[in-house]
N, C-alpha and C positions, 0 to 999 in steps of 0.2 A: 502532413502525412506521417503516419507512425513509422518509427525506425526501431531497430533492435536496441534495447536498453543496455548500456555498457556493463560488461561483466564486473569491472572494478567497482562501480556503484552498487550493483546487486550483492557482491561479496561483502562490502562494507555494511550494508543494511542487514544482510542475513546474519552476520556476526553479532550485531547488536540485538536483533530480534531473538536470537538464541538465548539471550538472558531473560526473556519474558518481560512482562509489564513491570515497570519500576522506574528507577532513576534515569535510565537511558532510553526507555521506550515510553512514549506518550501517545495517547489517542484522543482526538477531539471528542467532545461530548456528542456532537452531531454525527461523527463517524460511528461511534459506538452505538448510538440509538438507531441509525439507519441500518447497520449490520444486524442488530437484534430484531428490527422490523422485518428484514428479509429472511432471517433465520431465527425464529422465535425460541427454538429449543437450545440455543447456544449460550455459552458463557464467554467471558472476556478472552480466555486463552484460545478459544476457537478463532477469534479474529486474528490473533497472532499466527496461529496455525495456517489459516487461509492465505495470509500474505507470504508466509514462509514457503508454502507449497508453490505459490505463483512465481515467486522470485527464483525458484530453483529450475524453472522452465528455461532451457537454453535459448530458445527462439522467441522469448517474450518480447513483444514490441510495445512501444508507448511513445509519448511525447514529453520532451523536457519543457517545463513551465518556467518562464522568466518573469521577474517583476512581482512576485507574490511574497507575502510575508507568512511565516517567518523566513528570514534569509537562509538560503541553503540550496542544495541541489535537489530539485523537485521533479518527479516524473509522475505522469498519469498513465494508466493502462487498464485494460479490461482482461479479466481472467474468469475462470469458472471455479466455483466452489459448490460442492454438493449438486452438481449438474445445473447450477444457475449462474448466469453471468453477473459479474460484480465489477463496478467501476471503482478503481482504487487510485488514490493519490497519496504519495509518500514523500516526505522531506527528510533528507540527510542534512542535518544542520552544518553550518560552515566549518565548525571545528571537527566534524566527523565523529563526534562522540555521542550524539543524540539522534534518535529517529522519531519523527512525528507522523502518525497516520492521520491524514487530513480528511480523506473521503473513503467510504466503504458502503456503496449503495448500488441499487440496480442501475444499469446504464439508462440515462434519460433521453439519449439521442440514437438509440439503436445499439447494436452490439459491435460497432466499429467506432474508432476515434475519428 
C-alpha cells in the first residue's frame, strides 16, 4: 500500500534535478523512450520538469522498492503530467549525489499502485 514519500528523499532528489540532465542526473534509455512515446512533442528537459513538478506535491504517495539495482533509495509513484497519468520510478544513489530516473511511462496496472 502506498505511503507518503519522505520529504528528506524528495528534497535531496529535487536539489539534484534542479541541475538538469548531466553528471548528476541520469535517465535510462527505456524511461526516456517511454516518456517520449507518451508525450511525443517533448524534449529531455520536459522529463525532468515532470518529475520536478511531481516531487513538489506535498502529499505525493508511493512505495519504496528494495533489492533493485542500482543500489540506492528507490521509490515508485504515479503522478499526472499534462493531464495524463505517469508511473515514475526514481533512484537516489547510495552516496546521495546522483539521481537515476528508471521509469517514466503510462501506468500498466491502473492509476493506483
